[in-house]
N, CA and C atoms of all chains as a GROMACS GRO file, in nm:
protein
  654
    1MET      N    1  17.893  19.982  11.476
    1MET     CA    2  18.020  19.907  11.527
    1MET      C    3  18.126  20.016  11.547
    2ARG      N    4  18.213  20.013  11.670
    2ARG     CA    5  18.327  20.097  11.689
    2ARG      C    6  18.447  20.021  11.625
    3ARG      N    7  18.534  20.131  11.579
    3ARG     CA    8  18.653  20.011  11.526
    3ARG      C    9  18.734  19.935  11.659
    4SER      N   10  18.754  19.820  11.604
    4SER     CA   11  18.802  19.752  11.710
    4SER      C   12  18.917  19.767  11.776
    5LYS      N   13  19.035  19.856  11.737
    5LYS     CA   14  19.152  19.912  11.782
    5LYS      C   15  19.124  20.035  11.836
    6THR      N   16  19.125  20.062  11.990
    6THR     CA   17  19.103  20.198  12.021
    6THR      C   18  19.257  20.234  12.035
    7ASN      N   19  19.253  20.400  11.969
    7ASN     CA   20  19.376  20.460  12.001
    7ASN      C   21  19.396  20.511  12.108
    8VAL      N   22  19.502  20.470  12.179
    8VAL     CA   23  19.503  20.507  12.328
    8VAL      C   24  19.539  20.657  12.333
    9SER      N   25  19.637  20.682  12.234
    9SER     CA   26  19.667  20.860  12.228
    9SER      C   27  19.527  20.933  12.210
   10LEU      N   28  19.421  20.892  12.151
   10LEU     CA   29  19.283  20.944  12.152
   10LEU      C   30  19.234  20.962  12.322
   11VAL      N   31  19.246  20.845  12.357
   11VAL     CA   32  19.160  20.815  12.478
   11VAL      C   33  19.229  20.927  12.583
   12PHE      N   34  19.384  20.925  12.583
   12PHE     CA   35  19.444  21.013  12.709
   12PHE      C   36  19.410  21.167  12.632
   13HIS      N   37  19.406  21.193  12.554
   13HIS     CA   38  19.369  21.344  12.507
   13HIS      C   39  19.213  21.375  12.525
   14ALA      N   40  19.126  21.278  12.519
   14ALA     CA   41  18.987  21.280  12.535
   14ALA      C   42  18.962  21.319  12.689
   15LEU      N   43  19.045  21.254  12.786
   15LEU     CA   44  19.015  21.254  12.901
   15LEU      C   45  19.105  21.356  12.980
   16GLY      N   46  19.169  21.416  12.904
   16GLY     CA   47  19.266  21.522  12.956
   16GLY      C   48  19.180  21.668  12.977
   17ASP      N   49  19.077  21.664  12.934
   17ASP     CA   50  18.987  21.770  12.972
   17ASP      C   51  18.882  21.761  13.051
   18PRO      N   52  18.889  21.850  13.178
   18PRO     CA   53  18.797  21.846  13.267
   18PRO      C   54  18.635  21.827  13.244
   19THR      N   55  18.584  21.888  13.131
   19THR     CA   56  18.467  21.891  13.092
   19THR      C   57  18.446  21.749  13.057
   20ARG      N   58  18.533  21.692  12.973
   20ARG     CA   59  18.500  21.556  12.912
   20ARG      C   60  18.481  21.452  13.026
   21ARG      N   61  18.611  21.479  13.116
   21ARG     CA   62  18.579  21.372  13.225
   21ARG      C   63  18.468  21.403  13.309
   22ALA      N   64  18.389  21.519  13.340
   22ALA     CA   65  18.278  21.537  13.400
   22ALA      C   66  18.155  21.469  13.293
   23ILE      N   67  18.160  21.465  13.171
   23ILE     CA   68  18.060  21.398  13.100
   23ILE      C   69  18.089  21.256  13.115
   24VAL      N   70  18.167  21.200  13.122
   24VAL     CA   71  18.196  21.058  13.146
   24VAL      C   72  18.168  21.027  13.306
   25GLU      N   73  18.181  21.128  13.383
   25GLU     CA   74  18.120  21.092  13.515
   25GLU      C   75  17.962  21.093  13.529
   26LYS      N   76  17.926  21.214  13.462
   26LYS     CA   77  17.771  21.180  13.457
   26LYS      C   78  17.711  21.070  13.399
   27LEU      N   79  17.780  21.006  13.278
   27LEU     CA   80  17.735  20.901  13.196
   27LEU      C   81  17.745  20.799  13.282
   28SER      N   82  17.854  20.783  13.350
   28SER     CA   83  17.867  20.656  13.471
   28SER      C   84  17.763  20.633  13.535
   29GLU      N   85  17.675  20.721  13.563
   29GLU     CA   86  17.544  20.729  13.642
   29GLU      C   87  17.425  20.634  13.570
   30GLY      N   88  17.466  20.654  13.415
   30GLY     CA   89  17.357  20.576  13.334
   30GLY      C   90  17.352  20.684  13.201
   31PRO      N   91  17.290  20.627  13.087
   31PRO     CA   92  17.261  20.673  12.971
   31PRO      C   93  17.193  20.800  12.989
   32MET      N   94  17.207  20.929  12.890
   32MET     CA   95  17.109  21.006  12.924
   32MET      C   96  17.126  21.108  12.771
   33SER      N   97  17.039  21.194  12.775
   33SER     CA   98  17.029  21.271  12.647
   33SER      C   99  17.126  21.380  12.641
   34VAL      N  100  17.162  21.459  12.537
   34VAL     CA  101  17.271  21.565  12.525
   34VAL      C  102  17.194  21.677  12.624
   35THR      N  103  17.067  21.689  12.615
   35THR     CA  104  17.014  21.799  12.688
   35THR      C  105  17.030  21.793  12.841
   36GLN      N  106  17.004  21.672  12.878
   36GLN     CA  107  17.030  21.589  13.007
   36GLN      C  108  17.156  21.638  13.065
   37LEU      N  109  17.259  21.615  12.968
   37LEU     CA  110  17.412  21.611  13.000
   37LEU      C  111  17.442  21.758  13.035
   38ALA      N  112  17.386  21.867  12.943
   38ALA     CA  113  17.434  22.019  12.909
   38ALA      C  114  17.377  22.063  13.052
   39GLY      N  115  17.254  22.042  13.104
   39GLY     CA  116  17.197  22.123  13.211
   39GLY      C  117  17.311  22.125  13.332
   40PRO      N  118  17.330  22.027  13.410
   40PRO     CA  119  17.417  22.043  13.522
   40PRO      C  120  17.552  22.054  13.486
   41LEU      N  121  17.600  22.046  13.378
   41LEU     CA  122  17.740  22.079  13.334
   41LEU      C  123  17.735  22.240  13.310
   42ASP      N  124  17.643  22.303  13.284
   42ASP     CA  125  17.621  22.441  13.290
   42ASP      C  126  17.698  22.482  13.141
   43ILE      N  127  17.699  22.433  13.063
   43ILE     CA  128  17.777  22.435  12.904
   43ILE      C  129  17.652  22.450  12.832
   44THR      N  130  17.684  22.492  12.699
   44THR     CA  131  17.576  22.507  12.591
   44THR      C  132  17.548  22.379  12.510
   45LEU      N  133  17.467  22.322  12.446
   45LEU     CA  134  17.444  22.233  12.400
   45LEU      C  135  17.552  22.218  12.269
   46THR      N  136  17.601  22.299  12.201
   46THR     CA  137  17.696  22.306  12.113
   46THR      C  138  17.817  22.271  12.172
   47ALA      N  139  17.869  22.308  12.268
   47ALA     CA  140  17.984  22.282  12.336
   47ALA      C  141  17.972  22.134  12.389
   48VAL      N  142  17.863  22.080  12.447
   48VAL     CA  143  17.842  21.950  12.471
   48VAL      C  144  17.852  21.847  12.350
   49ALA      N  145  17.807  21.918  12.238
   49ALA     CA  146  17.792  21.834  12.122
   49ALA      C  147  17.952  21.786  12.068
   50GLN      N  148  18.032  21.909  12.098
   50GLN     CA  149  18.179  21.910  12.046
   50GLN      C  150  18.232  21.813  12.148
   51HIS      N  151  18.220  21.847  12.245
   51HIS     CA  152  18.314  21.719  12.339
   51HIS      C  153  18.267  21.592  12.339
   52LEU      N  154  18.124  21.556  12.288
   52LEU     CA  155  18.079  21.432  12.275
   52LEU      C  156  18.128  21.353  12.145
   53GLN      N  157  18.173  21.457  12.068
   53GLN     CA  158  18.245  21.408  11.918
   53GLN      C  159  18.360  21.351  11.954
   54VAL      N  160  18.442  21.412  12.048
   54VAL     CA  161  18.578  21.379  12.079
   54VAL      C  162  18.568  21.259  12.174
   55LEU      N  163  18.489  21.258  12.228
   55LEU     CA  164  18.461  21.117  12.326
   55LEU      C  165  18.420  20.989  12.247
   56GLU      N  166  18.335  21.028  12.167
   56GLU     CA  167  18.304  20.922  12.034
   56GLU      C  168  18.406  20.884  11.960
   57ASP      N  169  18.488  20.998  11.899
   57ASP     CA  170  18.625  20.954  11.828
   57ASP      C  171  18.725  20.856  11.919
   58SER      N  172  18.718  20.900  12.050
   58SER     CA  173  18.836  20.815  12.116
   58SER      C  174  18.751  20.672  12.140
   59GLY      N  175  18.635  20.640  12.139
   59GLY     CA  176  18.585  20.514  12.152
   59GLY      C  177  18.534  20.506  12.325
   60LEU      N  178  18.518  20.620  12.388
   60LEU     CA  179  18.475  20.616  12.502
   60LEU      C  180  18.324  20.625  12.522
   61VAL      N  181  18.258  20.690  12.432
   61VAL     CA  182  18.127  20.705  12.473
   61VAL      C  183  18.035  20.681  12.316
   62HIS      N  184  17.941  20.634  12.331
   62HIS     CA  185  17.840  20.594  12.225
   62HIS      C  186  17.730  20.697  12.204
   63THR      N  187  17.697  20.745  12.109
   63THR     CA  188  17.547  20.849  12.102
   63THR      C  189  17.494  20.774  11.995
   64GLU      N  190  17.351  20.782  12.015
   64GLU     CA  191  17.259  20.728  11.913
   64GLU      C  192  17.131  20.813  11.906
   65LYS      N  193  17.084  20.834  11.784
   65LYS     CA  194  16.976  20.935  11.777
   65LYS      C  195  16.866  20.839  11.772
   66LEU      N  196  16.762  20.869  11.858
   66LEU     CA  197  16.642  20.812  11.851
   66LEU      C  198  16.522  20.915  11.832
   67GLY      N  199  16.475  20.907  11.706
   67GLY     CA  200  16.372  21.009  11.682
   67GLY      C  201  16.434  21.138  11.703
   68ARG      N  202  16.399  21.244  11.779
   68ARG     CA  203  16.462  21.384  11.786
   68ARG      C  204  16.570  21.397  11.914
   69VAL      N  205  16.564  21.279  11.945
   69VAL     CA  206  16.676  21.277  12.089
   69VAL      C  207  16.795  21.185  12.080
   70ARG      N  208  16.881  21.259  12.084
   70ARG     CA  209  17.061  21.193  12.095
   70ARG      C  210  17.072  21.164  12.219
   71THR      N  211  17.091  20.998  12.271
   71THR     CA  212  17.104  20.965  12.364
   71THR      C  213  17.265  20.917  12.391
   72CYS      N  214  17.333  20.945  12.507
   72CYS     CA  215  17.468  20.904  12.517
   72CYS      C  216  17.484  20.803  12.615
   73ARG      N  217  17.586  20.715  12.589
   73ARG     CA  218  17.614  20.621  12.697
   73ARG      C  219  17.764  20.602  12.709
   74ILE      N  220  17.796  20.519  12.799
   74ILE     CA  221  17.926  20.503  12.809
   74ILE      C  222  17.958  20.385  12.721
   75GLU      N  223  18.102  20.384  12.648
   75GLU     CA  224  18.145  20.270  12.569
   75GLU      C  225  18.244  20.205  12.642
   76PRO      N  226  18.251  20.091  12.730
   76PRO     CA  227  18.325  20.005  12.800
   76PRO      C  228  18.459  19.982  12.722
   77ALA      N  229  18.453  19.981  12.597
   77ALA     CA  230  18.585  19.927  12.515
   77ALA      C  231  18.679  20.031  12.526
   78GLY      N  232  18.649  20.136  12.524
   78GLY     CA  233  18.766  20.253  12.538
   78GLY      C  234  18.817  20.249  12.670
   79PHE      N  235  18.757  20.240  12.752
   79PHE     CA  236  18.830  20.229  12.924
   79PHE      C  237  18.893  20.095  12.944
   80SER      N  238  18.854  19.995  12.852
   80SER     CA  239  18.916  19.866  12.844
   80SER      C  240  19.073  19.896  12.804
   81ALA      N  241  19.086  19.972  12.676
   81ALA     CA  242  19.214  19.996  12.639
   81ALA      C  243  19.309  20.058  12.714
   82LEU      N  244  19.224  20.173  12.812
   82LEU     CA  245  19.314  20.262  12.911
   82LEU      C  246  19.370  20.145  13.001
   83GLN      N  247  19.287  20.047  13.051
   83GLN     CA  248  19.319  19.971  13.156
   83GLN      C  249  19.421  19.885  13.098
   84GLN      N  250  19.419  19.828  12.970
   84GLN     CA  251  19.515  19.752  12.937
   84GLN      C  252  19.663  19.812  12.940
   85TRP      N  253  19.645  19.926  12.867
   85TRP     CA  254  19.767  20.015  12.881
   85TRP      C  255  19.869  20.030  13.031
   86LEU      N  256  19.775  20.032  13.126
   86LEU     CA  257  19.795  20.044  13.247
   86LEU      C  258  19.857  19.908  13.330
   87ASN      N  259  19.785  19.795  13.284
   87ASN     CA  260  19.827  19.674  13.303
   87ASN      C  261  19.951  19.637  13.262
   88ASP      N  262  19.981  19.673  13.121
   88ASP     CA  263  20.096  19.618  13.034
   88ASP      C  264  20.234  19.698  13.112
   89ARG      N  265  20.200  19.829  13.150
   89ARG     CA  266  20.306  19.880  13.214
   89ARG      C  267  20.358  19.811  13.359
   90ARG      N  268  20.202  19.818  13.460
   90ARG     CA  269  20.263  19.736  13.577
   90ARG      C  270  20.332  19.604  13.581
   91SER      N  271  20.274  19.505  13.441
   91SER     CA  272  20.341  19.389  13.460
   91SER      C  273  20.474  19.413  13.430
   92MET      N  274  20.532  19.494  13.353
   92MET     CA  275  20.658  19.528  13.331
   92MET      C  276  20.752  19.556  13.461
   93TRP      N  277  20.673  19.655  13.537
   93TRP     CA  278  20.740  19.685  13.661
   93TRP      C  279  20.781  19.566  13.765
   94GLU      N  280  20.668  19.462  13.774
   94GLU     CA  281  20.689  19.346  13.830
   94GLU      C  282  20.772  19.257  13.794
   95ARG      N  283  20.786  19.252  13.675
   95ARG     CA  284  20.860  19.144  13.611
   95ARG      C  285  21.000  19.200  13.657
   96ARG      N  286  21.024  19.336  13.651
   96ARG     CA  287  21.164  19.383  13.686
   96ARG      C  288  21.186  19.375  13.828
   97LEU      N  289  21.072  19.386  13.914
   97LEU     CA  290  21.078  19.343  14.073
   97LEU      C  291  21.121  19.211  14.088
   98ASP      N  292  21.057  19.126  14.016
   98ASP     CA  293  21.074  18.985  14.037
   98ASP      C  294  21.245  18.950  14.023
   99ARG      N  295  21.299  19.003  13.906
   99ARG     CA  296  21.413  18.985  13.869
   99ARG      C  297  21.500  19.025  13.979
  100LEU      N  298  21.466  19.143  14.008
  100LEU     CA  299  21.554  19.192  14.131
  100LEU      C  300  21.556  19.110  14.262
  101GLY      N  301  21.411  19.058  14.296
  101GLY     CA  302  21.409  18.972  14.415
  101GLY      C  303  21.469  18.840  14.381
  102ASP      N  304  21.491  18.776  14.280
  102ASP     CA  305  21.568  18.653  14.244
  102ASP      C  306  21.725  18.703  14.253
  103LEU      N  307  21.766  18.809  14.219
  103LEU     CA  308  21.919  18.824  14.226
  103LEU      C  309  21.967  18.834  14.369
  104LEU      N  310  21.873  18.919  14.484
  104LEU     CA  311  21.883  18.897  14.598
  104LEU      C  312  21.882  18.803  14.663
  105ALA      N  313  21.810  18.707  14.612
  105ALA     CA  314  21.769  18.572  14.674
  105ALA      C  315  21.887  18.480  14.646
  106GLU      N  316  21.958  18.512  14.543
  106GLU     CA  317  22.076  18.407  14.524
  106GLU      C  318  22.180  18.393  14.648
  107PRO      N  319  22.226  18.266  14.637
  107PRO     CA  320  22.343  18.258  14.754
  107PRO      C  321  22.455  18.322  14.692
  108GLU      N  322  22.526  18.366  14.777
  108GLU     CA  323  22.634  18.457  14.745
  108GLU      C  324  22.770  18.395  14.715
  109ASP      N  325  22.763  18.262  14.726
  109ASP     CA  326  22.887  18.226  14.671
  109ASP      C  327  22.893  18.157  14.538
  110MET      N  328  20.973  21.490  14.843
  110MET     CA  329  20.846  21.420  14.876
  110MET      C  330  20.769  21.500  14.735
  111ARG      N  331  20.678  21.397  14.676
  111ARG     CA  332  20.564  21.454  14.573
  111ARG      C  333  20.481  21.514  14.649
  112ARG      N  334  20.375  21.604  14.567
  112ARG     CA  335  20.255  21.645  14.645
  112ARG      C  336  20.180  21.506  14.654
  113SER      N  337  20.074  21.485  14.764
  113SER     CA  338  20.011  21.392  14.787
  113SER      C  339  19.880  21.381  14.702
  114LYS      N  340  19.820  21.497  14.633
  114LYS     CA  341  19.727  21.471  14.547
  114LYS      C  342  19.762  21.492  14.422
  115THR      N  343  19.759  21.379  14.340
  115THR     CA  344  19.788  21.398  14.204
  115THR      C  345  19.690  21.457  14.104
  116ASN      N  346  19.708  21.514  14.028
  116ASN     CA  347  19.605  21.594  13.938
  116ASN      C  348  19.592  21.496  13.817
  117VAL      N  349  19.482  21.462  13.847
  117VAL     CA  350  19.435  21.370  13.707
  117VAL      C  351  19.438  21.432  13.585
  118SER      N  352  19.401  21.540  13.577
  118SER     CA  353  19.412  21.635  13.460
  118SER      C  354  19.549  21.631  13.404
  119LEU      N  355  19.641  21.663  13.485
  119LEU     CA  356  19.770  21.662  13.434
  119LEU      C  357  19.854  21.534  13.411
  120VAL      N  358  19.795  21.442  13.458
  120VAL     CA  359  19.826  21.292  13.440
  120VAL      C  360  19.765  21.256  13.299
  121PHE      N  361  19.634  21.266  13.266
  121PHE     CA  362  19.573  21.266  13.122
  121PHE      C  363  19.674  21.338  13.015
  122HIS      N  364  19.678  21.465  13.058
  122HIS     CA  365  19.757  21.540  12.948
  122HIS      C  366  19.896  21.504  12.920
  123ALA      N  367  19.943  21.447  13.016
  123ALA     CA  368  20.111  21.428  13.023
  123ALA      C  369  20.102  21.304  12.901
  124LEU      N  370  19.994  21.181  12.937
  124LEU     CA  371  19.987  21.039  12.877
  124LEU      C  372  19.934  21.075  12.753
  125GLY      N  373  19.863  21.191  12.709
  125GLY     CA  374  19.798  21.215  12.566
  125GLY      C  375  19.917  21.224  12.458
  126ASP      N  376  20.046  21.234  12.508
  126ASP     CA  377  20.134  21.265  12.405
  126ASP      C  378  20.244  21.130  12.370
  127PRO      N  379  20.209  21.102  12.250
  127PRO     CA  380  20.315  20.954  12.212
  127PRO      C  381  20.458  20.959  12.251
  128THR      N  382  20.521  21.047  12.252
  128THR     CA  383  20.664  21.076  12.277
  128THR      C  384  20.674  21.043  12.458
  129ARG      N  385  20.586  21.106  12.516
  129ARG     CA  386  20.572  21.086  12.677
  129ARG      C  387  20.548  20.961  12.704
  130ARG      N  388  20.456  20.879  12.649
  130ARG     CA  389  20.408  20.743  12.667
  130ARG      C  390  20.545  20.675  12.651
  131ALA      N  391  20.601  20.676  12.524
  131ALA     CA  392  20.706  20.599  12.493
  131ALA      C  393  20.827  20.631  12.593
  132ILE      N  394  20.847  20.739  12.675
  132ILE     CA  395  20.923  20.761  12.756
  132ILE      C  396  20.903  20.670  12.907
  133VAL      N  397  20.754  20.678  12.945
  133VAL     CA  398  20.717  20.584  13.017
  133VAL      C  399  20.721  20.453  13.003
  134GLU      N  400  20.724  20.381  12.883
  134GLU     CA  401  20.718  20.246  12.845
  134GLU      C  402  20.869  20.220  12.861
  135LYS      N  403  20.974  20.316  12.805
  135LYS     CA  404  21.114  20.286  12.822
  135LYS      C  405  21.146  20.288  13.000
  136LEU      N  406  21.095  20.375  13.065
  136LEU     CA  407  21.120  20.362  13.201
  136LEU      C  408  21.056  20.241  13.282
  137SER      N  409  20.968  20.181  13.245
  137SER     CA  410  20.905  20.086  13.289
  137SER      C  411  20.992  19.956  13.302
  138GLU      N  412  21.094  19.975  13.219
  138GLU     CA  413  21.189  19.852  13.192
  138GLU      C  414  21.310  19.890  13.314
  139GLY      N  415  21.330  20.002  13.372
  139GLY     CA  416  21.396  20.011  13.481
  139GLY      C  417  21.462  20.194  13.460
  140PRO      N  418  21.512  20.219  13.567
  140PRO     CA  419  21.552  20.372  13.585
  140PRO      C  420  21.662  20.388  13.474
  141MET      N  421  21.671  20.509  13.420
  141MET     CA  422  21.792  20.534  13.319
  141MET      C  423  21.788  20.672  13.324
  142SER      N  424  21.914  20.704  13.256
  142SER     CA  425  21.971  20.856  13.243
  142SER      C  426  21.890  20.918  13.136
  143VAL      N  427  21.894  21.061  13.139
  143VAL     CA  428  21.817  21.150  13.032
  143VAL      C  429  21.891  21.100  12.894
  144THR      N  430  22.022  21.094  12.883
  144THR     CA  431  22.110  21.043  12.751
  144THR      C  432  22.044  20.922  12.713
  145GLN      N  433  22.031  20.818  12.806
  145GLN     CA  434  21.985  20.700  12.750
  145GLN      C  435  21.866  20.666  12.706
  146LEU      N  436  21.774  20.770  12.768
  146LEU     CA  437  21.641  20.769  12.749
  146LEU      C  438  21.650  20.847  12.561
  147ALA      N  439  21.723  20.947  12.564
  147ALA     CA  440  21.726  21.025  12.426
  147ALA      C  441  21.758  20.940  12.332
  148GLY      N  442  21.872  20.855  12.356
  148GLY     CA  443  21.904  20.772  12.217
  148GLY      C  444  21.811  20.709  12.160
  149PRO      N  445  21.735  20.601  12.188
  149PRO     CA  446  21.642  20.514  12.138
  149PRO      C  447  21.525  20.598  12.075
  150LEU      N  448  21.467  20.689  12.137
  150LEU     CA  449  21.367  20.772  12.136
  150LEU      C  450  21.388  20.862  12.002
  151ASP      N  451  21.544  20.876  11.986
  151ASP     CA  452  21.586  20.954  11.864
  151ASP      C  453  21.534  21.084  11.892
  152ILE      N  454  21.530  21.173  12.003
  152ILE     CA  455  21.495  21.305  11.997
  152ILE      C  456  21.619  21.391  12.076
  153THR      N  457  21.600  21.499  12.067
  153THR     CA  458  21.732  21.576  12.146
  153THR      C  459  21.710  21.568  12.288
  154LEU      N  460  21.822  21.598  12.351
  154LEU     CA  461  21.814  21.604  12.490
  154LEU      C  462  21.715  21.710  12.567
  155THR      N  463  21.728  21.820  12.482
  155THR     CA  464  21.618  21.932  12.514
  155THR      C  465  21.494  21.910  12.521
  156ALA      N  466  21.433  21.820  12.392
  156ALA     CA  467  21.312  21.763  12.381
  156ALA      C  468  21.270  21.676  12.503
  157VAL      N  469  21.392  21.588  12.530
  157VAL     CA  470  21.341  21.495  12.645
  157VAL      C  471  21.310  21.548  12.773
  158ALA      N  472  21.414  21.668  12.770
  158ALA     CA  473  21.425  21.728  12.928
  158ALA      C  474  21.283  21.771  12.913
  159GLN      N  475  21.220  21.843  12.820
  159GLN     CA  476  21.088  21.927  12.841
  159GLN      C  477  20.972  21.813  12.875
  160HIS      N  478  20.987  21.700  12.797
  160HIS     CA  479  20.878  21.588  12.840
  160HIS      C  480  20.873  21.516  12.973
  161LEU      N  481  20.991  21.528  13.003
  161LEU     CA  482  21.043  21.460  13.147
  161LEU      C  483  20.950  21.606  13.262
  162GLN      N  484  20.982  21.719  13.207
  162GLN     CA  485  20.917  21.809  13.314
  162GLN      C  486  20.801  21.796  13.316
  163VAL      N  487  20.715  21.771  13.199
  163VAL     CA  488  20.574  21.745  13.211
  163VAL      C  489  20.518  21.613  13.279
  164LEU      N  490  20.606  21.502  13.282
  164LEU     CA  491  20.575  21.390  13.355
  164LEU      C  492  20.630  21.411  13.500
  165GLU      N  493  20.719  21.483  13.535
  165GLU     CA  494  20.744  21.493  13.685
  165GLU      C  495  20.637  21.600  13.728
  166ASP      N  496  20.601  21.684  13.685
  166ASP     CA  497  20.485  21.801  13.706
  166ASP      C  498  20.381  21.704  13.732
  167SER      N  499  20.309  21.575  13.656
  167SER     CA  500  20.203  21.528  13.662
  167SER      C  501  20.224  21.420  13.768
  168GLY      N  502  20.348  21.410  13.817
  168GLY     CA  503  20.363  21.293  13.912
  168GLY      C  504  20.390  21.144  13.868
  169LEU      N  505  20.424  21.144  13.740
  169LEU     CA  506  20.432  21.009  13.667
  169LEU      C  507  20.572  20.979  13.670
  170VAL      N  508  20.654  21.064  13.691
  170VAL     CA  509  20.812  21.030  13.679
  170VAL      C  510  20.872  21.105  13.801
  171HIS      N  511  20.979  21.044  13.829
  171HIS     CA  512  21.074  21.114  13.935
  171HIS      C  513  21.226  21.143  13.887
  172THR      N  514  21.291  21.265  13.879
  172THR     CA  515  21.396  21.248  13.835
  172THR      C  516  21.510  21.305  13.934
  173GLU      N  517  21.616  21.256  13.946
  173GLU     CA  518  21.733  21.294  14.053
  173GLU      C  519  21.862  21.323  13.974
  174LYS      N  520  21.931  21.442  14.032
  174LYS     CA  521  22.037  21.439  13.968
  174LYS      C  522  22.144  21.392  14.072
  175LEU      N  523  22.239  21.302  14.028
  175LEU     CA  524  22.350  21.243  14.106
  175LEU      C  525  22.491  21.294  14.039
  176GLY      N  526  22.532  21.360  14.103
  176GLY     CA  527  22.690  21.419  14.019
  176GLY      C  528  22.608  21.502  13.889
  177ARG      N  529  22.683  21.449  13.774
  177ARG     CA  530  22.656  21.514  13.646
  177ARG      C  531  22.542  21.439  13.570
  178VAL      N  532  22.484  21.323  13.620
  178VAL     CA  533  22.397  21.265  13.541
  178VAL      C  534  22.240  21.258  13.639
  179ARG      N  535  22.143  21.311  13.530
  179ARG     CA  536  22.005  21.306  13.581
  179ARG      C  537  21.935  21.162  13.542
  180THR      N  538  21.909  21.082  13.672
  180THR     CA  539  21.850  20.958  13.673
  180THR      C  540  21.704  20.969  13.669
  181CYS      N  541  21.602  20.903  13.588
  181CYS     CA  542  21.484  20.907  13.575
  181CYS      C  543  21.419  20.795  13.629
  182ARG      N  544  21.316  20.792  13.704
  182ARG     CA  545  21.238  20.661  13.719
  182ARG      C  546  21.089  20.683  13.738
  183ILE      N  547  20.996  20.578  13.729
  183ILE     CA  548  20.869  20.586  13.726
  183ILE      C  549  20.835  20.609  13.896
  184GLU      N  550  20.738  20.682  13.865
  184GLU     CA  551  20.684  20.743  14.019
  184GLU      C  552  20.544  20.670  14.034
  185PRO      N  553  20.503  20.556  14.093
  185PRO     CA  554  20.374  20.466  14.061
  185PRO      C  555  20.283  20.547  14.134
  186ALA      N  556  20.301  20.639  14.218
  186ALA     CA  557  20.171  20.730  14.276
  186ALA      C  558  20.107  20.801  14.166
  187GLY      N  559  20.168  20.831  14.073
  187GLY     CA  560  20.083  20.905  13.966
  187GLY      C  561  19.999  20.787  13.875
  188PHE      N  562  20.060  20.680  13.869
  188PHE     CA  563  19.970  20.571  13.794
  188PHE      C  564  19.839  20.525  13.904
  189SER      N  565  19.871  20.532  14.010
  189SER     CA  566  19.776  20.484  14.121
  189SER      C  567  19.667  20.591  14.089
  190ALA      N  568  19.690  20.696  14.076
  190ALA     CA  569  19.588  20.836  14.093
  190ALA      C  570  19.501  20.766  13.926
  191LEU      N  571  19.545  20.751  13.833
  191LEU     CA  572  19.498  20.706  13.721
  191LEU      C  573  19.411  20.603  13.730
  192GLN      N  574  19.484  20.489  13.804
  192GLN     CA  575  19.387  20.362  13.815
  192GLN      C  576  19.273  20.380  13.919
  193GLN      N  577  19.290  20.479  14.025
  193GLN     CA  578  19.188  20.496  14.102
  193GLN      C  579  19.059  20.566  14.040
  194TRP      N  580  19.093  20.659  13.940
  194TRP     CA  581  18.985  20.753  13.862
  194TRP      C  582  18.907  20.603  13.775
  195LEU      N  583  18.975  20.515  13.725
  195LEU     CA  584  18.932  20.399  13.648
  195LEU      C  585  18.831  20.319  13.734
  196ASN      N  586  18.892  20.299  13.844
  196ASN     CA  587  18.808  20.214  13.951
  196ASN      C  588  18.676  20.265  13.972
  197ASP      N  589  18.707  20.425  14.020
  197ASP     CA  590  18.569  20.469  14.055
  197ASP      C  591  18.470  20.474  13.942
  198ARG      N  592  18.524  20.491  13.815
  198ARG     CA  593  18.375  20.494  13.696
  198ARG      C  594  18.341  20.352  13.700
  199ARG      N  595  18.446  20.249  13.711
  199ARG     CA  596  18.388  20.117  13.688
  199ARG      C  597  18.313  20.074  13.815
  200SER      N  598  18.313  20.124  13.930
  200SER     CA  599  18.235  20.097  14.044
  200SER      C  600  18.100  20.162  14.030
  201MET      N  601  18.085  20.292  13.953
  201MET     CA  602  17.976  20.334  13.922
  201MET      C  603  17.888  20.248  13.838
  202TRP      N  604  17.958  20.223  13.723
  202TRP     CA  605  17.865  20.113  13.630
  202TRP      C  606  17.817  20.028  13.684
  203GLU      N  607  17.898  19.938  13.792
  203GLU     CA  608  17.857  19.817  13.839
  203GLU      C  609  17.748  19.822  13.952
  204ARG      N  610  17.737  19.954  14.009
  204ARG     CA  611  17.653  19.946  14.103
  204ARG      C  612  17.508  19.965  14.000
  205ARG      N  613  17.536  20.041  13.901
  205ARG     CA  614  17.397  20.065  13.803
  205ARG      C  615  17.356  19.938  13.764
  206LEU      N  616  17.440  19.858  13.700
  206LEU     CA  617  17.408  19.715  13.667
  206LEU      C  618  17.346  19.627  13.767
  207ASP      N  619  17.398  19.611  13.901
  207ASP     CA  620  17.334  19.577  14.030
  207ASP      C  621  17.196  19.618  14.042
  208ARG      N  622  17.181  19.741  14.019
  208ARG     CA  623  17.026  19.785  14.080
  208ARG      C  624  16.969  19.740  13.948
  209LEU      N  625  16.991  19.747  13.819
  209LEU     CA  626  16.905  19.689  13.716
  209LEU      C  627  16.887  19.541  13.726
  210GLY      N  628  16.975  19.465  13.765
  210GLY     CA  629  16.969  19.347  13.808
  210GLY      C  630  16.878  19.312  13.908
  211ASP      N  631  16.863  19.392  14.013
  211ASP     CA  632  16.762  19.368  14.122
  211ASP      C  633  16.637  19.390  14.086
  212LEU      N  634  16.585  19.490  13.993
  212LEU     CA  635  16.482  19.556  13.937
  212LEU      C  636  16.428  19.424  13.861
  213LEU      N  637  16.498  19.347  13.777
  213LEU     CA  638  16.467  19.264  13.693
  213LEU      C  639  16.426  19.152  13.759
  214ALA      N  640  16.493  19.106  13.898
  214ALA     CA  641  16.480  18.973  13.959
  214ALA      C  642  16.377  19.008  14.051
  215GLU      N  643  16.292  19.118  14.072
  215GLU     CA  644  16.188  19.154  14.163
  215GLU      C  645  16.068  19.073  14.082
  216PRO      N  646  15.983  18.997  14.190
  216PRO     CA  647  15.890  18.936  14.146
  216PRO      C  648  15.762  19.042  14.079
  217GLU      N  649  15.688  18.994  13.982
  217GLU     CA  650  15.592  19.094  13.926
  217GLU      C  651  15.488  19.149  13.972
  218ASP      N  652  15.426  19.072  14.076
  218ASP     CA  653  15.305  19.106  14.130
  218ASP      C  654  15.312  19.224  14.221
   0.00000   0.00000   0.00000
């Protein structure tokens, strides 16, 4: 089980790196092994493993070793945390714009 | 005018810092001056100015000097870039799940 509360700081940090975003983009096509990930990204297995560790710690990716193959897949919960953070910001702006609209709609007298 | 293409790397980097997220959260309540931002965050004006520079460079915040007061506000375009990146990922997963659903729904013969 992943921890239930995803740390939004870790998510933003993890996705701030272009190679880690490329890994997420590859995994969005479907689960794959570390070797399958490393090939098209043209980086070493060691580098992929380090990036995967950061992505796992942030709750964005789940990896699992089956026999001798480590398979990686997207963990939607991490992305939900990011979406929630964005939604919270947007709802604040919208409430503010609603209040402004109400003020402008009030009769002047 | 902001540049039309927001760099998603800069957006993630900017929001990976908890003080910068706190600035964004404060500004979601409405535009405010650098001094108004610095007070509740309990950091120096210099530190706020440095964080604001990162937020401006990433297209998340707009600042404008009117007389002697620099006013800061949210720049929705930066957040749209982040939302778009998330939407693109989600649509990839959904397409994949649709294909999986189609395969499972195919008659066996």
